[in-house]
Phi, psi and omega in degrees: 000125178268123186217022175217164185289328183246145180294150183219120185290348171286332179282145173164213172219148185212153176236127177253124180253145177223124179270186181287339174267011172069028163287138179239140173218152173246139169246111181275109179286317179200164166237129180308307186279005185286155175294180180290353177259012181292140176228159170311136185214144178260137180211163181206150176293321179242109182260333181287137180054033178246100177294343174283322174299313179307306183296319180286333168293327176285332184279310187274106183245092189309328181262011175246168177278149009271352188299315185295316180294319173307312180302314182294325189280326175294317172304312183289328174296317177301314174300309179301318174298319179296318182293317173302312178303302183300319174310310191287322173307300179302314182295321174296320182297316184292325177282329170298323182283340176281348183261000000 
């Protein structure tokens, strides 16, 4: 969700998975402030002896479909939402100064 005037690389979206043995993995889907090279990425606090992390790394190939297209679509959506937000802020500022 884009809700600020400036991009912040800490803002974005992730999916967290936890298996029956409490292994956890995060798939970072996008970051608002990333460059045009940002891709979906898999991470975990504990990577050693984490079968869920190993499996996700085999499944999620950031440079392959559908992950690559998702990253491109997310970058475009973030850009479009920020442009819309800034347009609405400017419009509200202009309308407020007319009254």
